[in-house]
N, C-alpha and C positions, 0 to 999 in steps of 0.2 A: 436397481437402486431407487428408493422413493425420492420424490421431488415435490415439495409443497410450495414452491415459488410460483407466483402469478406474474409472469413477465409482462412488461409494457408491450402492448401491440405495436408501438412505434419503434421498438428496438431495431438496430442500434440507434440511440438518440444522438450520438456524436461519432463521427468517423474522422480519420486524418485529413481528408479533403475539406472538412468543414472549418478548419482553422488555417491561419496564414503563418508560414515559417517565421522564426524570430529574426532572421536576416537573410539577405540575398545569398544564393549559392547553397542553401540548406533545403532539405525536404523533410516534411513530417512523415515518419514511418508508422508511428504508433501513438495512440492515446490510451493511457492506462490508469486504472486504480485511483479514482479521485477521492480526496478528502472531502467531507460534506459538512456544511453548517448553514444556519439561517442568519440573515443580517439585513436590517432595514426592510423587513417584510418579504424578502425574496429567499429562494433556495439557491445556494452557491455551491459550485464544485471547484476544488483546487486540483486540476488535472495534471498528471504527469505527462508531459509532451516530450516524446523521444524523437530527436532529429539526427540526421546524418548528411554529409555532402551528397549532392546528386552524383550517382555512380556512373562511371565510365567503363566501357568494355575493356576487360583485361586488367583492371586495376581495382583494388579494394581500398577505399578511403574512409577514414573515421575522424571525428572531432575530439580534441582534448582542450580543456579549459586551462588557460595560463593567466599570468598577471596582466598580459596585454590583450586579453580577449580569447577568442577561439582559434586554435591552430589546427590545421588539417594535415593529417599524416596519410600519405598515399603509398601503397605497396603493390607491386605486381602480384597478381593472384597466383602465379606459378612460382613465387619466391620460395626457395627451399626452407627458409626459416619461418614460414607462415603456416599456421593451422587455423583455417576458417570454417571448420565443420559445424560449429555451433553458430546459429544466427544471432545470438546475443553477445557472445564473448569470443574474441579471437586471441591467439597467442602468437606473438612475433618475437623471435630470438629469445624465447624463454620468459617473456613478460606478457601479462594479460592486459587486454584493453577491451573496453566496451565498444560494440559496433555503433552505438548511438550515444548521444549526449542528452540527458534529460534535464528539463527545467519544469517549474510548476507554474500553471497559468490559471487565472481566475475566469470563470464564466458564471452567469447568473440566469435565473428564470423566474417568471411570475407564476407559472403553473406547474413547475417541477418536471416538465417534459421538454419544452422548447427553450434551449439555452443559447445565450449570445455573450460575446466578450464585451464588457462595458469599457468605456473610455476612462482614463485617469487612474487606472490601477496598474501597478508594476508587475512585470514578470519576476518571479523569484528564481534566481539562478545560483549556481554554486559560487561560493566565495572562499578563497584560500586553498592551500594545498590539500586539505583533507576532503575537499569537494571537487577536485580537479576533473573527475569523471562524471560529475553531475549530482543532482539531488532527486530523490525518487519517493513515490508511494507515501504521501503525507497523510497523517492522521491529524484531525483538528479537535481540540477539547476546549470548551468554554467554561471557565471557572471565574465566578464573580463577573467582572467586566472585561476580562482579558482572554483572548484566544491564544492557546498554546499549540504550536505547530511542531510535531515531531516527524522526522523524515529520515530516509536512508541517505547517508552521506557516503559517496563512493569515490575512491581514489586508489592510487597504487599502494597506499598504506593499508588498504582493506575497506571493509564495509562496516560503518558504525552508525550511531543515532545522533543526528544533529537536531537542534531546536532553535526556533525563533518565536517571538511573541508579538502580538499587536492588539490594539484596541479599535483601530479604524480601517485596517487593511490597506493603508497607504504608508504608514510609518511602522518599521519593524525593529525590534531589538534582537540581535544575534547572540545567542547564549553558547555558541560553539558546539563541540561534540560532548553530549552529556553521558553517553555510554560508548566506550571505545570498541574497536573491532574485536572479534567479528560478531556483529549484532544488528538486528533490524526489527521490523514489525512492532514498534513501540506505540502503545495506546494508553494515554493518561485517563484515569477516571475523572469524570466531570464534577466530582464532589469530594471534599475532604472526608476522611473516615477517622474518627477519634483524633481530629486535628492534623492528620497526616495526608500528604498526597500519595496516591498509589498509581502504579503503571504496570502494564504487561509488556514483556519484551521477549525477544527470541535470540539467545546466543546460538551460534552455528558451530557445530562440531564436525570435523572431517574424519575423526577416528573414534576415540573413546567417548562414550555418551551418545548424544543424538541431537536432533534439531527440535528442541522442546520449548514450551512456553513457560516463562518465569515471571514471578511477581517481584516488584521492588517498591520501596517506600522512600519518602523524602520529606524533610521539614519545610522545603521551600519550592518544590517543583523543579529544581535545577540540579541539586546534589542528591544522588540516589545510592541507596545501600540496602542492607538486610534482604538480599536477593534469595528467592526460594523457588525451586522448580515445582510447578503445580500440574502441568499437563504434558504427558509424553505421547509419543507415537504408539500405534497398536499394530502388532504384527498380523499380517493377513487381512487387515481391513483397509478401508479407503484412505485412511490417514496414517499409513504405515511408514512413510519415508520422512515426512516433515509436517510440522504444525506451526501455525503462527496466528497471532491475534488479528482481529479485524479492527473496528473502530472502538471508541470509548464504550465501556460496558454500560448496559441499560439497567437502571434501578427498577426492580419490580417488587411486589410484596413477598415473592418467594426467595428473592436474592438478586445478586448482580448477574445479569444474563450477558454472556459474551458470544458473539458470532465469530467463528474462527475459520480459517482455511486449513485444509489438510491435503496432502498429496501422497500418491503411492509411488512405487518404483518406476512406473511408466510415465511419471510426471503429469498425471491427470489430477487437476485441482478441483476440489469440491468444497462446499461450505457445511459446517456443522455448528453445534452450540454446546456450551457448558454453563453451569450455574455455580456461583460462589456465595458464601455466607455474607449477609449484609454488614455485619460488624467486624468480620475477620475474613477478608477475601482470600487469604491463603488456604482456607478450608473450601475445597471443591465438593459440592453436594451431589451433583448429577451431571450427566453428559449424554449427548445423543449417540446411539450406537451406529445409526445410519445417517448419511448426510441429509441435510434439508434442501440442498440444491446441488445438481450435477450438471456438467456441460452436456447439452443435448441438442440445442438449436444450432443451425448451420453457422451462425456468427460466433458461437462459442466453441465449435469444433474445428473451425478453419480460420486461420489468420496468421499473424506473425509467429505465434507459438500456440498451437491449437490445444483443444481439450482443457480449457482453463476458464473457471469462474473465480474471481478474486475480488474481495471487497475490503475497503478500509474507510467506508463512510455510509451514514444512514441518517434518516429523519424519523423521529417517533411522533405519532399522532394518535393518542389513545391506544387502542389495541393494534392499530396499523403501524407496521414497520416497513418503511420504504428504503430498500437497499439500492445504492448505486454501485455498480461493479464493473470491473474490467473483464472483457470477454476476448479470449484467444490472444491476449497481449496486444490487441489492436483497437478495440472498440469500447466505447462507454455505453453502458446499458442500465436499465432500471428494472426492479421487481418488487412486488408487494408481498408481505407476509402477515399473518396473524400472530401476535405475541403469545396468545393463549395456545395456539396450535403448536408453536415451537416449544413452549413450556410443557405441553402435553406429550411431546415426543421425547422428553428427557427421561433417562433411566437413572434412578437414584442408587447410590452405593449402599 
């Protein structure tokens, strides 16, 4: 497979050991898939931090968010009602639980490579029963003077899209679940088109249909409708099992360019791109046949869940596209691309 990414030589730029757990008794297992934005002259990452209780021999324990904080559930690993074969999800007495609880944490950088956690900014944690298993994989869109945060809200009710907004990153308005389960990978365009907000999202189908990318529109950025399926999986190719949007689409002279992830039946995640019409993004003009980035470095092949490159955040600087991505569901990394080179790799329909 081709790969046109120019990875940071400093990769991984953040590892679990680089941050402190949110509370005593928890350990950070993974850093994943940061949302990215610029603010006050710095590059900021809104990282998904996945934590779990420190594990003891013979026992599997995992956290669940409640009204009173975090509860720890501990189960003997040989319990007949426990299925712990998946490192991400366990089944106990017929109910599914995540092995980790994720929150979103802000870090910033003056050079885009060396990041630190600034003082005075809150952790963003799950709120209410629809986020009891945590919040994950945030995309950040700046429209006018407001940052819109769309993220995956996880609970026993399912996986849906939650949203909060802020102007200063210290005070947030919670808009609740804007797209109900089962849905994720929601990325809002950073510009209104013909007076409307637009967003990409990904309903999840376990039977009829598939895990495809859809487009929605909204009069206010909160209430969404007129959904349309625009990108499907492709049998026999690298994106044959599921596809999902990355960050906000990039406006170019050729159209709206979207970097997306695709996975095959072996759960190998790569990145590709597609192009939408500037005035009507429901019209897809072109798509890459081959991925623009594949997991090939050791930190992408081996980790909590290997053979994964996954992005939902970037910075555009002229022709340079800097993508920050999660590697092997454990590390945060960076890579540079040329927008012209990506556009040149597109195949028009």
